[in-house]
NUKOL-534580 format. One line per 8 residues: for each residue x, z, y of C-alpha. Coordinates in steps of 0.1 Angstrom, whole numbers. Each point is the difference from the previous one (the first is absolute). Layout:
<rs>
X Z Y  ...
</rs>
This chain:
<rs>
52 142 23  -26 -6 -30  -12 -32 1  -34 -5 -23  -11 -28 -26  -20 -18 25  33 -5 21  20 -6 -37
-24 -25 -5  -9 -17 29  40 -6 2  3 -15 -34  -27 -19 3  12 -18 32  34 -5 -15  -17 -16 -30
-15 -26 16  25 -4 22  17 -11 -31  -30 -23 -13  -16 -15 30  20 -32 -2  -20 -17 30  -36 12 -17
-24 28 -4  10 26 -26  -31 17 -14  -6 37 0  -5 -2 -36  33 -16 -8  18 27 19  -20 30 -14
6 -13 -37  41 -9 11  1 39 17  -22 19 -20  -24 10 25  -38 -4 2  -16 -28 12  -25 21 24
27 21 16  22 -29 3  -29 -16 19  -2 23 21  35 5 11  4 -40 8  -32 8 17  15 22 25
34 -21 0  -23 -30 8  -19 22 32  36 11 9  7 -43 4  27 6 -28  -21 -22 -24  -28 -25 1
-20 -10 -24  -13 -32 -19  -35 -4 -16  -8 -25 -23  19 -14 -31  36 7 1  -9 24 24  16 35 4
26 13 28  30 -10 20  22 11 29  -12 0 36  34 -4 12  36 -6 -12  13 31 -27  29 -2 21
-25 22 25  -16 20 -22  15 37 -7  -5 24 -20  -9 20 28  -31 -24 7  -11 -1 -36  -1 38 0
-18 4 32  -24 -21 -6  -17 13 -31  2 33 18  33 20 -9  22 13 28  33 12 -4  1 37 10
20 27 -17  -13 25 25  -23 24 -19  -30 -1 29  6 -39 3  15 -3 35  -31 25 16  33 28 7
-27 29 -11  20 3 -32  6 39 4  -36 15 9  -7 -23 21  34 -4 17  30 -16 -4  24 10 -28
37 3 0  3 -31 -19  -22 -23 14  24 -24 18  21 -1 -27  -28 -14 -24  -11 -23 31  32 -19 9
0 -3 -45  -33 -20 6  10 -19 27  33 -9 -22  -19 -6 -34  -23 -21 21  30 -20 18  14 -10 -33
-27 -13 -15  -8 -19 32  32 -17 -5  -10 -8 -38  -17 -33 -3  -20 -21 -27  24 -25 7  32 25 -7
-19 16 -35  -6 -28 -13  36 -15 4  13 32 -20  -35 2 -21  6 17 -36  -17 -30 -21  -1 17 -40
-26 -18 -22  -29 19 -9  1 36 -21  -12 28 -10  -13 22 29  21 -15 26  -25 -4 23  -11 39 -7
37 11 17  -11 -23 34  27 -26 -16  -8 -39 12  -7 -18 -28  4 -37 9  10 -32 -13  17 -22 25
-7 -35 -3  23 -21 23
</rs>
């Protein structure tokens, strides 16, 4: 399975939002700054997650994004799917036309693996990630390698 930057950024941004929301909307700019992600790109991802029913946008001063439902009910699979990613390790993307228009010998193996990965990602919620978040002070290059950079203020 190859999770692209889009999926990784979406999960990272949603976890950042969960760590910083504190009952008020969080601006895309703030998330982008903390995570080293382009604000314009993050706006596109958040718009997709809003359309999928994961986020709500709040306009005006103090506006931003907040969760449309409990973080206990939002899985990593929900996030990845919302931004147009899928969990599929088959070469044919599930179409079963992997070898000259027919199914390859290992198609079922890879399709089953895809199902197992998706099942796992459905079990991992934002709430569970918040509980085990690896919180570090800002450092050089950490955002580039996908690490979460956040300061938890309780």
